[in-house]
NUMI-60005 format. One line per 2 residues: their letters; for each residue x, y, z negated of C-alpha. Coordinates in Angstrom, 3 decimals, decimal comma, padded with zeros to 6 digits. Each point is the difference from the previous one (the first is absolute). Layout:
a> X/Y/Z | ... .
END
This chain:
mq> 100,987/025,389/-182,952 | -000,416/003,700/-000,745 .
kk> 002,179/001,100/-002,913 | -000,456/002,678/-002,614 .
lv> 002,469/000,806/-002,915 | -024,288/-025,033/-008,580 .
qs> -001,309/000,531/003,284 | -003,776/000,551/-000,221 .
sl> -002,719/-001,769/001,916 | -003,718/-000,522/000,344 .
al> 000,402/-003,599/-001,082 | -002,207/-001,266/-002,766 .
ta> 001,229/-002,801/-002,218 | -002,095/-002,688/-001,553 .
aa> -000,174/001,924/-003,240 | -001,263/003,094/001,804 .
al> -002,795/-002,057/001,507 | -001,693/-000,219/-003,388 .
sl> -001,105/003,610/000,135 | -001,670/-000,605/003,376 .
gs> -001,976/-003,058/-001,020 | -003,301/001,803/-000,514 .
af> 000,074/001,342/003,545 | -000,368/-003,421/001,582 .
va> -003,177/-001,928/000,818 | -000,577/-003,474/-001,393 .
sp> -000,268/-002,948/002,384 | -000,929/-003,696/-000,296 .
am> 002,424/-002,044/-002,040 | 000,669/-002,827/002,448 .
ad> 000,362/-000,278/003,784 | -001,504/-002,886/001,929 .
ng> 003,427/-001,345/001,008 | 001,164/-000,269/-003,582 .
sq> 001,978/003,204/-000,207 | -001,039/002,459/-002,681 .
kl> -001,265/003,528/000,186 | 001,643/002,334/-002,447 .
dv> -002,305/001,861/-002,371 | 001,539/003,399/000,623 .
qs> -002,161/001,567/-002,702 | 001,874/-002,031/-002,560 .
da> 003,197/001,731/-001,076 | 001,221/-003,250/-001,537 .
qv> -000,474/-001,979/003,214 | 001,676/002,674/002,153 .
qk> 002,949/000,168/-002,387 | 000,355/-003,770/-000,007 .
al> -000,266/-000,297/003,790 | 002,671/002,635/000,625 .
sd> 002,297/-000,819/-002,914 | 002,529/-001,857/002,188 .
ve> -000,216/002,359/002,986 | 002,677/002,608/000,681 .
gv> 000,548/002,551/002,739 | -003,566/001,256/000,429 .
na> 000,226/003,297/001,914 | -003,693/000,614/000,724 .
yg> -003,096/-000,918/-001,982 | -003,725/000,469/000,403 .
ak> -003,457/-001,551/000,358 | -002,463/000,148/002,860 .
gg> -003,228/-001,955/000,335 | 000,649/-002,256/-002,950 .
ql> 003,475/-000,904/001,212 | 003,203/000,609/-001,937 .
ni> 002,632/001,313/002,441 | 003,717/000,144/-000,649 .
gv> 002,833/001,098/002,274 | 003,497/-001,484/-000,267 .
ek> 003,221/000,346/001,979 | 000,193/-003,733/000,521 .
kt> -001,982/-003,024/-001,100 | 001,798/-001,891/-002,727 .
se> -000,954/-003,494/-001,069 | -001,927/001,514/-002,933 .
ik> -001,973/002,210/002,386 | -000,821/-002,939/002,256 .
dl> -001,189/-002,033/-002,987 | -002,199/002,904/-001,047 .
ek> -001,621/000,125/003,442 | -000,754/-003,712/-000,125 .
ky> -001,444/000,132/-003,503 | -002,363/002,954/000,431 .
en> -002,309/000,422/002,959 | -000,576/003,710/-000,603 .
in> 003,633/001,099/-000,229 | 001,307/001,392/003,273 .
vt> 003,740/000,520/000,457 | 001,546/002,313/002,586 .
dg> 003,716/-000,399/000,531 | 002,408/002,540/001,476 .
vk> -001,088/002,639/-002,521 | 003,135/001,639/-001,375 .
el> 000,504/002,110/-003,099 | -000,415/003,645/000,974 .
kr> 002,625/002,653/-000,592 | -001,032/003,182/-001,731 .
ha> -000,131/003,274/001,924 | 001,818/002,651/-001,964 .
kn> 002,448/002,882/000,304 | 002,858/-002,340/-000,875 .
dv> -000,711/-002,299/002,938 | 003,169/000,002/002,111 .
vg> -000,483/000,094/003,770 | 002,328/000,413/002,948 .
ga> 001,257/003,483/000,830 | 000,049/001,408/-003,542 .
gy> 002,980/001,673/-001,654 | 002,104/-001,292/-002,841 .
la> 003,047/001,289/-001,828 | 003,314/-001,703/-000,709 .
tv> 002,700/000,977/-002,472 | 003,351/000,401/001,739 .
ge> 002,687/000,783/-002,550 | -000,881/003,304/-001,632 .
ga> -002,259/001,008/002,856 | -003,180/-001,270/001,558 .
ga> -001,049/-001,217/003,417 | -003,349/-000,424/001,710 .
cs> -001,028/-002,735/002,409 | -003,230/-001,449/001,327 .
tg> -001,765/-003,296/-000,492 | -000,272/-002,211/003,048 .
fs> -002,537/-002,709/-000,703 | -001,658/-001,302/-003,150 .
gw> -000,771/-003,658/-000,414 | 000,940/-003,125/-001,892 .
dg> 002,938/-002,373/-000,077 | -000,209/-003,779/000,303 .
dg> -000,905/-000,316/-003,678 | -002,797/002,568/000,193 .
np> 001,944/002,808/-001,676 | -000,602/003,544/001,280 .
vv> 002,848/001,506/002,021 | 000,734/003,023/002,156 .
lt> 002,248/-000,101/003,060 | 002,228/002,991/000,766 .
ag> 003,427/000,955/001,391 | 003,132/-001,555/-001,459 .
hc> 002,021/003,219/-000,006 | -002,494/001,423/-002,504 .
sk> 001,381/-002,550/-002,472 | 003,553/001,323/000,325 .
ii> 002,045/002,837/-001,451 | 001,707/001,417/003,081 .
ee> 002,735/002,615/-000,159 | 000,359/002,802/002,557 .
sg> 002,741/-002,066/001,628 | -002,506/-002,796/000,576 .
ei> 001,625/-002,274/-002,546 | -002,410/-002,044/-002,106 .
tg> 000,956/000,215/-003,659 | -002,863/-001,855/-001,663 .
ds> -003,735/-000,564/-000,161 | -002,671/002,569/-000,707 .
tv> -002,785/-000,634/-002,512 | -003,663/-000,041/000,968 .
de> -001,870/002,841/-001,683 | -003,625/001,152/000,104 .
te> -002,226/000,467/002,997 | -000,119/003,550/001,286 .
ep> -003,012/002,219/-000,585 | -001,798/000,076/003,384 .
ks> -001,569/003,449/-000,203 | 003,410/001,688/-000,385 .
ap> 001,842/-002,185/002,529 | 001,408/001,542/003,206 .
an> -002,554/-001,948/002,062 | -002,658/002,089/-001,761 .
gg> 001,860/003,296/000,262 | 001,838/-000,161/-003,342 .
dg> 003,634/-000,096/-001,063 | -000,143/-003,560/-001,306 .
fq> 001,955/-001,761/-002,751 | -002,844/000,289/-002,524 .
rs> -000,564/-003,207/-001,945 | -003,492/-001,464/000,032 .
ds> 000,085/-000,695/-003,756 | -001,181/-003,552/000,717 .
gv> 003,270/-001,525/-001,182 | 002,919/-001,700/001,717 .
lg> -001,121/-001,832/003,137 | 002,107/-003,099/-000,637 .
ew> 003,505/-001,249/000,670 | 002,067/-001,085/002,976 .
gf> -000,312/-003,554/001,222 | 001,850/-000,878/003,180 .
hs> 001,801/003,020/001,496 | 002,536/000,396/002,786 .
yg> 001,374/002,819/002,148 | 002,248/-001,256/002,782 .
sg> 002,149/-002,977/-000,826 | 003,557/001,173/000,492 .
dl> 002,378/002,840/-000,747 | -000,597/003,641/000,822 .
ld> 000,517/000,596/003,720 | 002,781/002,442/000,938 .
gt> -000,361/-000,165/003,767 | 002,876/-002,398/000,633 .
es> -001,957/-003,213/-000,432 | -000,982/-002,169/002,915 .
pd> -003,777/000,225/000,540 | -000,214/-003,780/-000,019 .
ta> 000,451/000,123/-003,762 | -003,742/000,758/-000,202 .
kd> -002,128/-002,988/-000,949 | -003,600/-000,919/-000,715 .
sd> 000,577/000,284/-003,740 | 000,709/003,743/000,367 .
id> -003,373/001,056/-001,372 | -001,330/003,037/-001,844 .
fa> -002,552/-001,638/-002,239 | -000,983/-000,212/-003,661 .
vi> -002,704/-001,442/-002,207 | -001,384/001,737/-003,080 .
kv> -001,443/-002,378/-002,569 | -003,037/001,936/-001,188 .
de> -000,638/000,481/-003,721 | -003,475/-001,508/-000,309 .
sk> -000,624/001,729/-003,319 | 000,027/003,358/001,803 .
ya> -000,786/-000,594/003,667 | -001,895/-002,295/002,325 .
ak> 000,930/-000,785/003,585 | -002,695/000,852/002,531 .
ng> 000,093/-001,049/003,620 | -000,005/002,799/002,557 .
vt> 001,750/003,192/001,112 | -001,100/003,456/-001,161 .
dw> -000,962/002,726/002,463 | 000,826/002,718/-002,578 .
ts> -003,410/001,720/000,284 | -000,774/-000,753/-003,654 .
ad> 003,266/001,404/-001,393 | -001,726/002,849/-001,857 .
sn> -001,774/-002,578/-002,170 | 003,333/-001,724/-000,768 .
dl> -001,587/-003,256/001,170 | 001,587/-001,008/003,302 .
ss> -001,683/-003,402/-000,167 | -003,454/001,513/000,515 .
sl> 000,625/000,916/003,648 | 001,840/-002,497/002,186 .
et> 000,996/000,205/003,645 | -000,095/-003,783/000,241 .
di> 000,113/-003,247/-001,908 | 002,992/-002,211/000,735 .
tk> -000,787/-003,599/000,919 | 003,363/-001,232/001,262 .
vg> 003,680/000,648/000,634 | 001,152/-000,132/003,599 .
ah> 002,434/001,226/002,638 | -000,505/003,468/001,438 .
kd> -001,466/000,485/003,467 | 000,602/002,757/002,530 .
gt> -002,311/002,984/-000,284 | -001,250/002,116/-002,868 .
vq> 001,089/-000,741/-003,548 | -001,129/001,655/-003,241 .
ks> 001,760/000,843/-003,249 | -001,029/001,173/-003,448 .
gr> 002,419/001,574/-002,469 | 000,250/002,582/-002,804 .
tt> 001,733/002,717/002,062 | -001,830/000,172/003,327 .
gl> -003,108/-001,996/-000,884 | -001,782/-001,913/002,748 .
te> 001,760/000,386/003,363 | 000,399/-001,812/003,285 .
ge> 002,683/-000,449/002,626 | 000,865/-002,093/003,014 .
vd> 002,109/-003,139/-000,130 | 003,101/000,823/002,063 .
se> -000,029/-003,095/002,195 | 002,882/001,174/002,202 .
yn> 002,252/000,455/-003,024 | -001,167/-003,182/-001,700 .
dk> 000,672/-002,052/003,124 | 003,660/000,905/-000,445 .
fd> 000,509/000,185/-003,750 | -000,938/-002,144/-003,006 .
ya> 002,036/001,907/-002,601 | 000,528/003,609/-000,985 .
nv> 002,612/001,604/-002,221 | -002,130/001,403/-002,811 .
gg> 002,108/001,973/-002,456 | 003,100/-002,078/000,711 .
yw> -001,615/-003,456/-000,059 | -001,399/-002,190/002,752 .
vh> -003,768/-000,465/-000,224 | -001,982/-002,399/002,185 .
gf> -003,197/001,523/001,356 | -001,579/002,071/002,745 .
gv> -000,215/003,633/001,091 | -002,975/002,353/000,129 .
ts> -000,181/003,439/001,622 | -002,269/002,921/-000,851 .
pg> -000,289/003,750/000,691 | 002,398/002,171/-001,977 .
sd> -002,956/002,105/-001,107 | -001,781/-003,039/-001,428 .
pf> 002,711/-002,459/-001,081 | -000,753/-003,645/-000,604 .
sa> 001,981/000,096/-003,248 | 002,222/002,211/-002,130 .
pg> 002,186/-000,342/-003,124 | -002,078/-001,454/-002,823 .
ds> -002,055/-002,150/002,391 | 002,622/-002,734/-000,360 .
gg> -001,703/-003,305/-000,733 | -003,310/001,290/001,316 .
av> -002,491/-002,278/001,741 | 000,370/-000,459/003,760 .
fq> -002,922/-001,845/001,556 | -001,976/-000,695/003,146 .
gd> -003,662/-000,554/-000,746 | -000,240/-002,458/-002,887 .
ta> 003,523/-001,363/000,597 | 002,926/001,030/-002,193 .
vg> 003,035/000,354/002,286 | 002,636/001,794/-002,094 .
vi> 001,134/002,626/-002,486 | 001,689/003,316/000,718 .
sg> 003,794/-000,209/-000,106 | 001,305/003,266/001,477 .
gg> -000,158/002,471/002,841 | 000,764/003,460/001,314 .
pl> -000,277/002,282/003,042 | 001,012/-001,291/003,420 .
dd> 002,920/001,792/001,636 | -001,385/-000,110/003,525 .
gs> -001,598/003,452/000,017 | -003,492/-001,457/-000,080 .
nr> -000,899/001,340/-003,462 | -001,027/-003,508/-000,999 .
qf> 000,583/-001,884/-003,199 | 001,325/-003,543/-000,203 .
gw> -000,869/-002,336/-002,859 | 001,448/-003,394/-000,871 .
va> -002,259/-002,653/-001,497 | 001,317/-003,021/-001,884 .
dl> -002,089/-002,780/001,545 | -001,962/-001,804/-002,660 .
dn> -000,207/-003,428/001,597 | 003,800/-000,206/000,190 .
sl> 000,450/001,454/-003,505 | -002,296/-002,607/-001,527 .
aq> 001,669/-002,806/001,924 | 003,505/001,082/-001,009 .
sg> -000,866/000,666/-003,646 | -002,078/-003,134/-000,524 .
vd> -002,668/002,124/-001,698 | -003,482/-001,538/000,033 .
fq> -002,475/002,847/000,491 | -003,773/-000,131/000,325 .
p> -001,851/003,254/000,828 .
END
């Protein structure tokens, strides 16, 4: 953390179908096998046929056929197919999410109230929990009020998203609110799982539950979750969702090789997974707390991450592999930066959070 003192859809309901009735072509009333053909020119018949049908996410007519798209075929939908020969049903058609400036994607900035001051972190990945509610994954230490000593004295409060065009990743000073309202509130959040390290502890005190991971429960009245990670090229428009580096299709373990990151301080960057280091170490001391994860190296002139990128999306292709936890310059004279990534597969397993990108 960097410190500084209703959904909409294209679905048409049965009632909406009435206004489309005149656009359809009439067809014979009865099929040879006994099933009926719906008179789609009759508003009354269309209304009656669709009165018990819910969850229609696409609607139209081609060649005298009435076509509807649904996410899954319910018993009512199946009965409708049997009754009318000229009604075609396509399943697997989901309700669409609106594209707007308040769509939250991975790699964007958000603010958090920390006492009388403010902090800035980055979103990791947007998606949905097991109940279909929109959530954002980020770093757990962003949810904490942390004193200079490293002591945690309480929880921060989620504030607004940060205005992209004035963010450091776009050449600005940052900390400007987007004026879209508060992003949401903390759900699960954890940073380490023990006391502040003072250097005298045995390293075997580290455990799998030492994670740096948090969930923001998105306020649906103000924001919508959108799958994908921003590349920051659309920051001047204040709509990071309009230009994505990639969609995210799954969560998985990192692999050796190149890894990418998106965050509000350094934008879209890449580094190399430090396989030699990771073969030896599973935990790093990040700000006085053990964090399970993996290391990434990058040139000092083009760092993989910097303060304020905490929580930012770390990914390989369309796979989400982690969120930024911490980092700093290496002391080996190589002028390289070292970043620590809280691995997402372990964080989800330890937290019990059900996340769907």
